[in-house]
PyMOL commands that place a pseudoatom at each C-alpha (Angstrom):
pseudoatom trace, name=CA, resn=MET, resi=1, chain=A, elem=C, hetatm=0, pos=[0.000, 0.000, 0.000]
pseudoatom trace, name=CA, resn=ASN, resi=2, chain=A, elem=C, hetatm=0, pos=[1.180, 3.508, -0.797]
pseudoatom trace, name=CA, resn=SER, resi=3, chain=A, elem=C, hetatm=0, pos=[-0.076, 6.711, 0.820]
pseudoatom trace, name=CA, resn=TRP, resi=4, chain=A, elem=C, hetatm=0, pos=[0.248, 10.334, -0.186]
pseudoatom trace, name=CA, resn=THR, resi=5, chain=A, elem=C, hetatm=0, pos=[-0.942, 13.682, 1.086]
pseudoatom trace, name=CA, resn=THR, resi=6, chain=A, elem=C, hetatm=0, pos=[-1.863, 16.399, -1.387]
pseudoatom trace, name=CA, resn=THR, resi=7, chain=A, elem=C, hetatm=0, pos=[-2.703, 20.001, -0.547]
pseudoatom trace, name=CA, resn=SER, resi=8, chain=A, elem=C, hetatm=0, pos=[-4.278, 21.219, -3.790]
pseudoatom trace, name=CA, resn=ALA, resi=9, chain=A, elem=C, hetatm=0, pos=[-6.249, 20.037, -6.791]
pseudoatom trace, name=CA, resn=ASP, resi=10, chain=A, elem=C, hetatm=0, pos=[-3.105, 20.476, -8.912]
pseudoatom trace, name=CA, resn=GLU, resi=11, chain=A, elem=C, hetatm=0, pos=[-1.119, 18.149, -6.632]
pseudoatom trace, name=CA, resn=THR, resi=12, chain=A, elem=C, hetatm=0, pos=[-3.895, 15.543, -6.831]
pseudoatom trace, name=CA, resn=ILE, resi=13, chain=A, elem=C, hetatm=0, pos=[-3.859, 15.811, -10.629]
pseudoatom trace, name=CA, resn=ARG, resi=14, chain=A, elem=C, hetatm=0, pos=[-0.064, 15.349, -10.660]
pseudoatom trace, name=CA, resn=LEU, resi=15, chain=A, elem=C, hetatm=0, pos=[-0.393, 12.314, -8.381]
pseudoatom trace, name=CA, resn=GLY, resi=16, chain=A, elem=C, hetatm=0, pos=[-2.901, 10.780, -10.817]
pseudoatom trace, name=CA, resn=GLU, resi=17, chain=A, elem=C, hetatm=0, pos=[-0.521, 11.511, -13.655]
pseudoatom trace, name=CA, resn=SER, resi=18, chain=A, elem=C, hetatm=0, pos=[2.325, 9.757, -11.844]
pseudoatom trace, name=CA, resn=PHE, resi=19, chain=A, elem=C, hetatm=0, pos=[0.111, 6.816, -10.845]
pseudoatom trace, name=CA, resn=ALA, resi=20, chain=A, elem=C, hetatm=0, pos=[-0.839, 6.271, -14.512]
pseudoatom trace, name=CA, resn=SER, resi=21, chain=A, elem=C, hetatm=0, pos=[2.604, 4.795, -15.179]
pseudoatom trace, name=CA, resn=HIS, resi=22, chain=A, elem=C, hetatm=0, pos=[1.402, 1.650, -13.333]
pseudoatom trace, name=CA, resn=LEU, resi=23, chain=A, elem=C, hetatm=0, pos=[-1.654, 1.170, -15.529]
pseudoatom trace, name=CA, resn=LEU, resi=24, chain=A, elem=C, hetatm=0, pos=[-1.659, -1.332, -18.350]
pseudoatom trace, name=CA, resn=ARG, resi=25, chain=A, elem=C, hetatm=0, pos=[-4.304, -2.226, -20.884]
pseudoatom trace, name=CA, resn=GLY, resi=26, chain=A, elem=C, hetatm=0, pos=[-7.155, -3.882, -19.009]
pseudoatom trace, name=CA, resn=SER, resi=27, chain=A, elem=C, hetatm=0, pos=[-6.421, -2.097, -15.705]
pseudoatom trace, name=CA, resn=VAL, resi=28, chain=A, elem=C, hetatm=0, pos=[-9.352, -1.229, -13.457]
pseudoatom trace, name=CA, resn=VAL, resi=29, chain=A, elem=C, hetatm=0, pos=[-9.124, 1.541, -10.878]
pseudoatom trace, name=CA, resn=ALA, resi=30, chain=A, elem=C, hetatm=0, pos=[-11.807, 1.715, -8.167]
pseudoatom trace, name=CA, resn=LEU, resi=31, chain=A, elem=C, hetatm=0, pos=[-12.044, 5.188, -6.612]
pseudoatom trace, name=CA, resn=TYR, resi=32, chain=A, elem=C, hetatm=0, pos=[-13.567, 5.696, -3.149]
pseudoatom trace, name=CA, resn=GLY, resi=33, chain=A, elem=C, hetatm=0, pos=[-14.212, 8.921, -1.248]
pseudoatom trace, name=CA, resn=ASP, resi=34, chain=A, elem=C, hetatm=0, pos=[-16.730, 11.565, -0.305]
pseudoatom trace, name=CA, resn=LEU, resi=35, chain=A, elem=C, hetatm=0, pos=[-17.994, 14.308, -2.612]
pseudoatom trace, name=CA, resn=GLY, resi=36, chain=A, elem=C, hetatm=0, pos=[-15.199, 16.731, -3.412]
pseudoatom trace, name=CA, resn=ALA, resi=37, chain=A, elem=C, hetatm=0, pos=[-12.473, 14.463, -2.026]
pseudoatom trace, name=CA, resn=GLY, resi=38, chain=A, elem=C, hetatm=0, pos=[-10.413, 14.529, -5.245]
pseudoatom trace, name=CA, resn=LYS, resi=39, chain=A, elem=C, hetatm=0, pos=[-11.525, 11.513, -7.278]
pseudoatom trace, name=CA, resn=THR, resi=40, chain=A, elem=C, hetatm=0, pos=[-12.175, 13.446, -10.488]
pseudoatom trace, name=CA, resn=GLN, resi=41, chain=A, elem=C, hetatm=0, pos=[-8.963, 15.472, -10.112]
pseudoatom trace, name=CA, resn=PHE, resi=42, chain=A, elem=C, hetatm=0, pos=[-7.031, 12.206, -9.852]
pseudoatom trace, name=CA, resn=VAL, resi=43, chain=A, elem=C, hetatm=0, pos=[-8.766, 10.910, -13.007]
pseudoatom trace, name=CA, resn=LYS, resi=44, chain=A, elem=C, hetatm=0, pos=[-7.800, 14.141, -14.787]
pseudoatom trace, name=CA, resn=GLY, resi=45, chain=A, elem=C, hetatm=0, pos=[-4.170, 13.356, -14.014]
pseudoatom trace, name=CA, resn=VAL, resi=46, chain=A, elem=C, hetatm=0, pos=[-4.450, 9.784, -15.265]
pseudoatom trace, name=CA, resn=CYS, resi=47, chain=A, elem=C, hetatm=0, pos=[-6.026, 11.053, -18.481]
pseudoatom trace, name=CA, resn=ARG, resi=48, chain=A, elem=C, hetatm=0, pos=[-3.330, 13.712, -18.871]
pseudoatom trace, name=CA, resn=ALA, resi=49, chain=A, elem=C, hetatm=0, pos=[-0.661, 10.994, -18.628]
pseudoatom trace, name=CA, resn=PHE, resi=50, chain=A, elem=C, hetatm=0, pos=[-2.338, 9.134, -21.494]
pseudoatom trace, name=CA, resn=GLY, resi=51, chain=A, elem=C, hetatm=0, pos=[-2.450, 12.240, -23.680]
pseudoatom trace, name=CA, resn=VAL, resi=52, chain=A, elem=C, hetatm=0, pos=[-6.213, 12.836, -23.492]
pseudoatom trace, name=CA, resn=ARG, resi=53, chain=A, elem=C, hetatm=0, pos=[-6.854, 16.155, -25.201]
pseudoatom trace, name=CA, resn=THR, resi=54, chain=A, elem=C, hetatm=0, pos=[-10.523, 16.685, -24.351]
pseudoatom trace, name=CA, resn=ALA, resi=55, chain=A, elem=C, hetatm=0, pos=[-11.755, 18.187, -21.091]
pseudoatom trace, name=CA, resn=VAL, resi=56, chain=A, elem=C, hetatm=0, pos=[-12.142, 15.582, -18.353]
pseudoatom trace, name=CA, resn=SER, resi=57, chain=A, elem=C, hetatm=0, pos=[-15.195, 15.951, -16.150]
pseudoatom trace, name=CA, resn=SER, resi=58, chain=A, elem=C, hetatm=0, pos=[-17.156, 13.755, -13.812]
pseudoatom trace, name=CA, resn=PRO, resi=59, chain=A, elem=C, hetatm=0, pos=[-19.841, 11.794, -15.666]
pseudoatom trace, name=CA, resn=THR, resi=60, chain=A, elem=C, hetatm=0, pos=[-22.251, 12.035, -12.714]
pseudoatom trace, name=CA, resn=PHE, resi=61, chain=A, elem=C, hetatm=0, pos=[-25.320, 12.603, -14.872]
pseudoatom trace, name=CA, resn=VAL, resi=62, chain=A, elem=C, hetatm=0, pos=[-24.382, 10.402, -17.841]
pseudoatom trace, name=CA, resn=LEU, resi=63, chain=A, elem=C, hetatm=0, pos=[-22.643, 7.578, -15.910]
pseudoatom trace, name=CA, resn=LEU, resi=64, chain=A, elem=C, hetatm=0, pos=[-19.853, 7.128, -18.452]
pseudoatom trace, name=CA, resn=ASN, resi=65, chain=A, elem=C, hetatm=0, pos=[-17.336, 9.253, -20.313]
pseudoatom trace, name=CA, resn=ARG, resi=66, chain=A, elem=C, hetatm=0, pos=[-14.954, 7.798, -22.846]
pseudoatom trace, name=CA, resn=TYR, resi=67, chain=A, elem=C, hetatm=0, pos=[-11.622, 9.395, -23.643]
pseudoatom trace, name=CA, resn=ASP, resi=68, chain=A, elem=C, hetatm=0, pos=[-9.207, 8.661, -26.463]
pseudoatom trace, name=CA, resn=GLY, resi=69, chain=A, elem=C, hetatm=0, pos=[-5.607, 8.449, -25.350]
pseudoatom trace, name=CA, resn=VAL, resi=70, chain=A, elem=C, hetatm=0, pos=[-2.195, 7.110, -26.242]
pseudoatom trace, name=CA, resn=GLY, resi=71, chain=A, elem=C, hetatm=0, pos=[-0.991, 3.980, -24.436]
pseudoatom trace, name=CA, resn=HIS, resi=72, chain=A, elem=C, hetatm=0, pos=[2.469, 3.462, -23.005]
pseudoatom trace, name=CA, resn=ASP, resi=73, chain=A, elem=C, hetatm=0, pos=[3.197, 1.452, -26.161]
pseudoatom trace, name=CA, resn=GLY, resi=74, chain=A, elem=C, hetatm=0, pos=[2.356, 4.440, -28.384]
pseudoatom trace, name=CA, resn=GLY, resi=75, chain=A, elem=C, hetatm=0, pos=[-0.874, 2.879, -29.641]
pseudoatom trace, name=CA, resn=GLU, resi=76, chain=A, elem=C, hetatm=0, pos=[-4.368, 4.222, -29.193]
pseudoatom trace, name=CA, resn=ILE, resi=77, chain=A, elem=C, hetatm=0, pos=[-6.107, 3.412, -25.919]
pseudoatom trace, name=CA, resn=LEU, resi=78, chain=A, elem=C, hetatm=0, pos=[-9.529, 4.177, -24.537]
pseudoatom trace, name=CA, resn=LEU, resi=79, chain=A, elem=C, hetatm=0, pos=[-10.062, 5.332, -20.986]
pseudoatom trace, name=CA, resn=TYR, resi=80, chain=A, elem=C, hetatm=0, pos=[-13.520, 4.704, -19.558]
pseudoatom trace, name=CA, resn=HIS, resi=81, chain=A, elem=C, hetatm=0, pos=[-14.551, 6.950, -16.674]
pseudoatom trace, name=CA, resn=LEU, resi=82, chain=A, elem=C, hetatm=0, pos=[-17.618, 5.752, -14.791]
pseudoatom trace, name=CA, resn=ASP, resi=83, chain=A, elem=C, hetatm=0, pos=[-19.345, 7.665, -11.995]
pseudoatom trace, name=CA, resn=CYS, resi=84, chain=A, elem=C, hetatm=0, pos=[-21.703, 5.440, -10.030]
pseudoatom trace, name=CA, resn=TYR, resi=85, chain=A, elem=C, hetatm=0, pos=[-22.906, 8.113, -7.571]
pseudoatom trace, name=CA, resn=ARG, resi=86, chain=A, elem=C, hetatm=0, pos=[-26.438, 8.210, -9.006]
pseudoatom trace, name=CA, resn=VAL, resi=87, chain=A, elem=C, hetatm=0, pos=[-26.711, 4.489, -9.774]
pseudoatom trace, name=CA, resn=THR, resi=88, chain=A, elem=C, hetatm=0, pos=[-29.870, 3.080, -8.221]
pseudoatom trace, name=CA, resn=SER, resi=89, chain=A, elem=C, hetatm=0, pos=[-29.889, -0.291, -9.957]
pseudoatom trace, name=CA, resn=LEU, resi=90, chain=A, elem=C, hetatm=0, pos=[-27.173, -2.546, -11.273]
pseudoatom trace, name=CA, resn=ASN, resi=91, chain=A, elem=C, hetatm=0, pos=[-29.221, -2.793, -14.477]
pseudoatom trace, name=CA, resn=GLU, resi=92, chain=A, elem=C, hetatm=0, pos=[-28.140, 0.791, -15.214]
pseudoatom trace, name=CA, resn=ILE, resi=93, chain=A, elem=C, hetatm=0, pos=[-24.531, -0.373, -15.195]
pseudoatom trace, name=CA, resn=TYR, resi=94, chain=A, elem=C, hetatm=0, pos=[-25.230, -3.355, -17.416]
pseudoatom trace, name=CA, resn=ASP, resi=95, chain=A, elem=C, hetatm=0, pos=[-27.158, -1.132, -19.852]
pseudoatom trace, name=CA, resn=ILE, resi=96, chain=A, elem=C, hetatm=0, pos=[-24.046, 0.943, -20.595]
pseudoatom trace, name=CA, resn=GLY, resi=97, chain=A, elem=C, hetatm=0, pos=[-22.016, -2.156, -21.470]
pseudoatom trace, name=CA, resn=TYR, resi=98, chain=A, elem=C, hetatm=0, pos=[-20.237, -2.535, -18.138]
pseudoatom trace, name=CA, resn=GLU, resi=99, chain=A, elem=C, hetatm=0, pos=[-19.211, -6.150, -18.702]
pseudoatom trace, name=CA, resn=GLU, resi=100, chain=A, elem=C, hetatm=0, pos=[-17.491, -5.339, -21.995]
pseudoatom trace, name=CA, resn=ILE, resi=101, chain=A, elem=C, hetatm=0, pos=[-15.828, -2.272, -20.483]
pseudoatom trace, name=CA, resn=ILE, resi=102, chain=A, elem=C, hetatm=0, pos=[-14.590, -3.963, -17.317]
pseudoatom trace, name=CA, resn=ASN, resi=103, chain=A, elem=C, hetatm=0, pos=[-13.337, -7.062, -19.118]
pseudoatom trace, name=CA, resn=GLY, resi=104, chain=A, elem=C, hetatm=0, pos=[-11.899, -5.265, -22.119]
pseudoatom trace, name=CA, resn=ASN, resi=105, chain=A, elem=C, hetatm=0, pos=[-8.416, -4.219, -23.100]
pseudoatom trace, name=CA, resn=GLU, resi=106, chain=A, elem=C, hetatm=0, pos=[-8.786, -0.581, -22.118]
pseudoatom trace, name=CA, resn=ILE, resi=107, chain=A, elem=C, hetatm=0, pos=[-8.417, 1.313, -18.830]
pseudoatom trace, name=CA, resn=CYS, resi=108, chain=A, elem=C, hetatm=0, pos=[-11.461, 1.705, -16.604]
pseudoatom trace, name=CA, resn=LEU, resi=109, chain=A, elem=C, hetatm=0, pos=[-11.691, 4.280, -13.788]
pseudoatom trace, name=CA, resn=ILE, resi=110, chain=A, elem=C, hetatm=0, pos=[-14.738, 3.952, -11.514]
pseudoatom trace, name=CA, resn=GLU, resi=111, chain=A, elem=C, hetatm=0, pos=[-15.813, 6.707, -9.116]
pseudoatom trace, name=CA, resn=TRP, resi=112, chain=A, elem=C, hetatm=0, pos=[-18.097, 5.673, -6.241]
pseudoatom trace, name=CA, resn=ALA, resi=113, chain=A, elem=C, hetatm=0, pos=[-16.924, 2.103, -6.730]
pseudoatom trace, name=CA, resn=GLU, resi=114, chain=A, elem=C, hetatm=0, pos=[-18.618, 1.015, -3.502]
pseudoatom trace, name=CA, resn=LYS, resi=115, chain=A, elem=C, hetatm=0, pos=[-21.946, 1.209, -5.381]
pseudoatom trace, name=CA, resn=VAL, resi=116, chain=A, elem=C, hetatm=0, pos=[-20.817, -1.631, -7.674]
pseudoatom trace, name=CA, resn=GLU, resi=117, chain=A, elem=C, hetatm=0, pos=[-18.493, -3.447, -5.278]
pseudoatom trace, name=CA, resn=GLY, resi=118, chain=A, elem=C, hetatm=0, pos=[-19.851, -6.890, -6.171]
pseudoatom trace, name=CA, resn=LEU, resi=119, chain=A, elem=C, hetatm=0, pos=[-19.172, -6.284, -9.876]
pseudoatom trace, name=CA, resn=LEU, resi=120, chain=A, elem=C, hetatm=0, pos=[-15.554, -5.196, -9.530]
pseudoatom trace, name=CA, resn=PRO, resi=121, chain=A, elem=C, hetatm=0, pos=[-12.873, -7.559, -10.767]
pseudoatom trace, name=CA, resn=GLU, resi=122, chain=A, elem=C, hetatm=0, pos=[-10.642, -9.143, -8.155]
pseudoatom trace, name=CA, resn=ARG, resi=123, chain=A, elem=C, hetatm=0, pos=[-7.507, -7.697, -9.797]
pseudoatom trace, name=CA, resn=ARG, resi=124, chain=A, elem=C, hetatm=0, pos=[-7.679, -3.922, -9.564]
pseudoatom trace, name=CA, resn=TYR, resi=125, chain=A, elem=C, hetatm=0, pos=[-6.305, -0.835, -7.907]
pseudoatom trace, name=CA, resn=ASP, resi=126, chain=A, elem=C, hetatm=0, pos=[-8.278, 0.657, -5.027]
pseudoatom trace, name=CA, resn=VAL, resi=127, chain=A, elem=C, hetatm=0, pos=[-7.701, 4.371, -4.509]
pseudoatom trace, name=CA, resn=ARG, resi=128, chain=A, elem=C, hetatm=0, pos=[-9.187, 5.854, -1.316]
pseudoatom trace, name=CA, resn=PHE, resi=129, chain=A, elem=C, hetatm=0, pos=[-9.527, 9.580, -0.758]
pseudoatom trace, name=CA, resn=GLU, resi=130, chain=A, elem=C, hetatm=0, pos=[-10.055, 11.189, 2.642]
pseudoatom trace, name=CA, resn=TYR, resi=131, chain=A, elem=C, hetatm=0, pos=[-10.127, 14.777, 3.807]
pseudoatom trace, name=CA, resn=GLY, resi=132, chain=A, elem=C, hetatm=0, pos=[-7.000, 15.713, 5.747]
pseudoatom trace, name=CA, resn=PRO, resi=133, chain=A, elem=C, hetatm=0, pos=[-6.953, 17.703, 8.964]
pseudoatom trace, name=CA, resn=GLU, resi=134, chain=A, elem=C, hetatm=0, pos=[-6.055, 20.926, 7.138]
pseudoatom trace, name=CA, resn=GLU, resi=135, chain=A, elem=C, hetatm=0, pos=[-8.083, 22.791, 4.522]
pseudoatom trace, name=CA, resn=HIS, resi=136, chain=A, elem=C, hetatm=0, pos=[-7.518, 21.464, 0.971]
pseudoatom trace, name=CA, resn=GLN, resi=137, chain=A, elem=C, hetatm=0, pos=[-5.500, 18.532, 2.323]
pseudoatom trace, name=CA, resn=ARG, resi=138, chain=A, elem=C, hetatm=0, pos=[-6.294, 15.072, 0.954]
pseudoatom trace, name=CA, resn=LEU, resi=139, chain=A, elem=C, hetatm=0, pos=[-5.015, 11.734, 2.180]
pseudoatom trace, name=CA, resn=ILE, resi=140, chain=A, elem=C, hetatm=0, pos=[-4.818, 9.262, -0.695]
pseudoatom trace, name=CA, resn=ARG, resi=141, chain=A, elem=C, hetatm=0, pos=[-4.111, 5.537, -0.293]
pseudoatom trace, name=CA, resn=VAL, resi=142, chain=A, elem=C, hetatm=0, pos=[-3.544, 3.157, -3.194]
pseudoatom trace, name=CA, resn=THR, resi=143, chain=A, elem=C, hetatm=0, pos=[-3.669, -0.617, -2.869]
pseudoatom trace, name=CA, resn=ARG, resi=144, chain=A, elem=C, hetatm=0, pos=[-3.436, -3.344, -5.475]
pseudoatom trace, name=CA, resn=THR, resi=145, chain=A, elem=C, hetatm=0, pos=[-5.856, -6.207, -4.983]
pseudoatom trace, name=CA, resn=PRO, resi=146, chain=A, elem=C, hetatm=0, pos=[-5.406, -8.930, -4.227]
pseudoatom trace, name=CA, resn=GLU, resi=147, chain=A, elem=C, hetatm=0, pos=[-2.778, -7.603, -1.825]
pseudoatom trace, name=CA, resn=GLY, resi=148, chain=A, elem=C, hetatm=0, pos=[0.792, -8.169, -2.852]
pseudoatom trace, name=CA, resn=ILE, resi=149, chain=A, elem=C, hetatm=0, pos=[0.349, -8.917, -6.564]
pseudoatom trace, name=CA, resn=ALA, resi=150, chain=A, elem=C, hetatm=0, pos=[2.605, -7.136, -9.002]
for i in range(1, 150): cmd.bond("trace and resi %d" % i, "trace and resi %d" % (i + 1))
show_as sticks, trace
zoom trace
């Protein structure tokens, strides 16, 4: 497990950008944390690292955004950004093609992952965001599940 403390949105974006170097095709990243804790800023950094040129925003009202990027191998890669905050039924997730997305060869970033916990693959990164004791401070913990796998 790795832990970081950020003190601004820009630092959280840079942390996401740095973290992206660990992501391979087929990687799933489950993001946990309260509203405004930094999940979307982190995703912005991951997308920046993959050369996404469009504006990255939380897909709270549409459930899913798709971004075109450039993989570490120089080839095209898709980044799927799901926001499950408003999900009231797992059917909503299936309707957007969740199974194909989660089991595909692209990168999938899932905000409010606790809403779909039972659907998450065993192999994934869990990124947990908490408010720090000082204003604008965020405590961010990353684990790879199952624990200890490369």
